[in-house]
C-alpha positions in Angstrom: 79.4 55.9 108.0 78.0 55.0 104.5 79.9 52.6 102.4 79.8 55.1 99.4 81.6 57.8 101.4 84.2 55.3 102.7 84.8 54.1 99.1 85.2 57.7 97.9 87.8 58.5 100.6 89.7 55.3 99.9 89.7 56.1 96.1 91.3 59.4 96.7 93.9 57.9 99.0 94.6 55.2 96.4 95.3 57.8 93.7 97.7 59.7 96.0 99.5 56.5 96.9 100.0 55.4 93.3 102.1 58.5 92.7 104.1 58.2 95.9 104.7 54.5 96.5 106.4 51.6 94.8 104.1 48.8 93.5 105.0 46.6 96.5 104.2 49.4 98.9 101.0 50.2 97.1 99.8 46.6 97.3 100.3 46.7 101.0 98.4 49.9 101.3 95.5 48.4 99.3 95.3 45.5 101.7 95.1 48.0 104.6 92.4 49.9 102.8 90.4 46.8 102.3 90.6 46.0 106.0 89.4 49.6 106.8 86.5 49.3 104.4 85.4 45.9 105.8 85.6 47.2 109.4 83.7 50.3 108.7 81.0 48.5 106.7 80.5 46.0 109.6 80.2 48.8 112.2 83.5 47.9 113.9 84.8 51.3 113.2 82.5 54.3 113.8 82.9 57.9 112.6 84.0 59.0 116.0 86.8 56.4 115.9 87.9 57.6 112.5 88.0 61.2 113.6 91.4 61.7 115.3 91.5 64.3 118.1 93.8 67.2 117.1 96.9 67.6 119.1 96.7 70.9 121.1 98.9 73.8 120.1 99.7 74.6 123.7 99.8 72.4 126.8 99.6 73.9 130.3 100.1 71.9 133.5 99.8 73.1 137.1 101.6 71.2 139.9 105.0 70.3 141.1 107.8 71.0 138.6 108.7 67.5 137.4 105.2 66.2 137.2 104.0 69.4 135.4 106.6 69.2 132.7 105.8 65.6 132.0 102.1 66.4 131.9 102.5 69.4 129.7 104.6 67.4 127.2 102.0 64.6 127.5 99.3 66.9 126.2 101.4 67.4 123.0 101.8 63.7 122.5 104.7 62.8 124.9 108.4 63.2 124.4 108.5 60.5 121.7 106.6 62.9 119.5 109.7 65.0 119.5 112.7 62.7 120.3 113.3 59.6 118.3 115.6 56.7 119.1 119.2 57.6 118.4 118.6 61.4 118.3 121.1 63.8 119.6 119.3 66.3 122.0 120.3 69.7 123.2 118.3 71.2 126.1 118.7 74.9 126.6 117.5 76.1 130.0 118.4 79.4 131.7 121.7 78.8 133.6 123.2 82.3 133.4 122.9 83.3 137.1 124.1 81.9 140.4 121.0 82.6 142.5 118.8 80.2 144.4 115.8 78.4 143.0 113.6 80.9 144.8 115.2 83.8 142.9 113.6 82.5 139.7 116.6 83.6 137.5 117.4 80.0 136.3 115.3 77.2 135.1 114.2 74.9 138.0 116.7 72.0 138.3 113.9 69.5 138.6 112.5 70.6 135.3 115.9 70.2 133.6 116.3 66.8 135.2 112.9 65.6 134.0 113.6 66.8 130.5 116.8 64.7 130.5 115.0 61.7 131.9 112.2 61.9 129.3 114.7 62.3 126.5 116.5 59.2 127.6 113.2 57.3 127.9 112.5 58.3 124.3 115.8 56.8 123.2 118.1 59.8 122.7 121.7 58.7 122.0 123.2 61.8 123.5 121.9 64.6 125.6 123.5 67.9 126.4 122.2 70.6 128.7 123.9 73.8 127.5 124.2 77.5 128.2 126.7 80.4 127.9 126.4 81.9 131.3 126.6 85.6 132.2 128.2 84.9 135.6 131.0 82.5 136.7 130.1 79.4 134.9 130.4 76.6 137.5 128.3 78.5 140.0 125.6 79.2 137.4 125.3 75.5 136.2 125.7 73.9 139.6 122.0 73.4 140.4 121.3 71.7 137.0 124.5 69.8 137.2 123.7 68.4 140.7 120.1 67.5 139.6 121.3 65.7 136.4 124.3 63.9 138.0 122.2 60.7 138.3 122.5 60.4 134.5 126.3 60.9 134.5 128.8 63.8 134.6 128.8 64.6 130.9 125.3 66.1 130.6 125.4 69.7 131.8 127.9 72.2 130.4 128.7 75.9 130.3 130.4 76.5 126.9 132.6 79.6 127.5 135.3 78.9 125.0 135.0 80.0 121.4 136.4 76.7 120.1 133.0 75.2 120.9 131.3 77.5 118.4 131.0 77.7 114.6 130.1 80.6 112.4 126.7 80.5 110.8 125.2 82.8 108.1 121.7 84.0 108.8 120.2 84.2 105.3 116.8 85.6 106.6 118.4 88.1 108.9 117.1 91.6 108.7 119.7 93.0 111.1 121.9 90.1 112.3 123.5 88.4 109.3 125.9 86.0 110.9 126.9 84.7 114.3 128.8 81.9 116.1 126.6 79.1 117.3 127.4 76.2 119.6 128.6 73.2 117.5 126.6 70.8 119.7 123.4 72.7 118.7 124.2 72.6 115.0 124.9 68.9 115.2 121.8 68.1 117.3 118.7 66.4 115.9 116.4 68.0 118.5 116.7 71.4 120.3 114.5 71.9 123.4 114.1 75.4 124.8 113.5 75.4 128.5 113.6 79.0 129.9 112.4 80.3 133.2 109.7 83.0 132.8 111.2 86.4 133.8 111.3 90.0 132.9 114.1 91.8 131.1 115.0 95.4 131.1 115.7 95.6 127.4 113.1 93.4 125.9 110.3 93.3 128.4 110.4 89.6 129.0 113.0 86.9 128.6 111.4 83.6 127.4 112.3 81.1 124.7 113.1 83.5 121.9 115.3 85.7 124.0 116.9 82.6 125.5 118.3 81.6 122.1 121.0 84.2 122.8 122.5 81.8 125.3 123.5 79.5 122.4 125.8 82.0 120.6 129.3 83.3 121.4 128.9 87.0 121.1 125.5 88.1 122.4 126.6 91.6 123.5 126.9 92.7 119.8 123.1 92.3 119.6 122.7 94.9 122.3 125.0 97.6 121.0 125.4 97.1 117.3 122.0 95.9 116.2 118.4 96.5 117.1 118.0 93.9 119.8 114.4 92.8 119.2 115.0 92.5 115.4 118.2 90.5 115.9 116.5 88.2 118.4 114.0 87.3 115.6 116.8 87.0 113.1 118.5 84.5 115.4 115.3 82.5 115.8 115.2 82.0 112.0 118.2 79.6 112.5 117.6 78.4 116.0 114.1 76.8 116.0 113.4 74.4 118.9 111.3 71.4 118.2 109.8 71.7 121.7 109.5 74.7 124.0 109.0 74.4 127.7 108.4 77.5 129.7 109.2 77.1 133.4 106.6 79.2 135.2 106.9 77.3 138.4 108.2 80.7 139.6 108.1 83.9 137.6 110.4 86.8 138.2 108.0 89.7 137.5 110.3 92.6 138.1 114.1 93.4 137.9 114.9 90.6 135.5 116.9 89.0 134.2 119.2 88.8 137.2 117.0 90.0 140.0 116.4 90.2 142.9 112.8 91.2 142.1 109.3 90.2 142.8 108.7 86.5 142.4 105.3 84.8 142.1 104.8 81.1 142.2 102.1 79.9 139.7 103.5 76.3 139.7 102.9 76.2 136.0 104.6 74.7 132.9 103.7 75.7 129.4 104.6 73.5 126.4 104.4 74.1 122.7 106.0 73.3 119.3 105.7 77.0 118.5 108.2 79.2 120.4 106.2 82.4 119.5 103.0 80.9 120.8 104.7 79.6 124.0 106.1 83.0 124.7 102.8 84.8 123.8 100.9 82.4 126.1 103.2 83.1 129.0 103.0 86.9 128.5 99.2 86.7 128.6 99.0 84.4 131.6 100.9 86.5 134.2 101.5 90.1 135.3 104.7 91.8 134.4 106.0 94.8 136.3 102.7 94.8 138.2 100.4 94.9 135.2 98.9 92.7 132.5 100.4 92.7 129.0 99.3 91.6 125.6 101.8 89.6 123.5 101.8 92.3 120.8 103.3 94.7 123.4 106.5 92.6 123.4 108.3 93.8 120.3 110.2 90.6 119.4 107.1 88.5 119.7 105.1 90.9 117.4 108.0 90.9 114.9 108.3 87.1 114.9 104.5 86.7 114.3 104.7 89.2 111.4 107.7 87.3 109.9 105.9 84.0 110.1 108.0 82.3 112.8 105.0 81.4 114.9 101.7 82.7 116.2 100.9 85.2 118.9 97.1 85.0 118.2 96.7 82.6 121.0 92.9 83.1 121.2 92.8 81.2 117.9 95.0 78.3 119.2 94.0 75.1 120.8 95.1 75.1 124.4 94.6 72.3 126.9 95.2 72.8 130.6 95.5 70.2 133.4 95.7 70.9 137.1 97.6 68.1 138.9 97.7 69.3 142.5 
């Protein structure tokens, strides 16, 4: 890299820093710039070293559940890219049904446990695994609760009492204008969506966006009073996970969300910062109701893309895939 080019870059950085930093901070930055210039001039730093590799938009890992979720998050920079020391974390898996792991109606307990483990490794001060189940609560959460018991008994909860919720206005709502959201979610620094991939009779699929309905008190109103797909997108304007993990270790391809139905076992985990992209990728990767689907055929995904909540144009996104076993 030519010295003149390096000097030009550093000059631009210097001008920006002068407006943003105190004098003391600026002097420190000048010293770092001088070191960079010296290293580049002497050949210690090459253009390839200066060019940082972009972090993929989507990480896909194939293998056993726990190792796949760790690998998929690793593609995006690891859990420390999302959870900082002292953060309060809420993990939202599917825990609405009481079926077995093989039924693919709930998020795999091993994936839930690994997300808790990784959040603790990243320094989270408090971790909650939460859902508002559709069936008897204790039976629904038992699998995740057993898996996470090694971290204590105050991790996995079914919040089925309204005292645990608080009313929130939805300023960007086109249909749904207000709702009651779990207090723990509102107080969290990090929300992680971790749904299992499955079909849904009313919305086509149930993935991360649809799964946000498990964090509110009255979800039934979204079915009978409002347009369901529009209100899902409305809800996602206030519930925006920092990290989305789609559990496709098993996929319920028919008769979702409660089954029983046809289950396939792709042994796959999809990770993204973008819930729309995560859902769109999952739709594109598998068959639903015995046929392939485009993300644009799922109305709430199409609406969310149009409203700027994320991207369904996955062909234009950077996806990295690893096969572990």
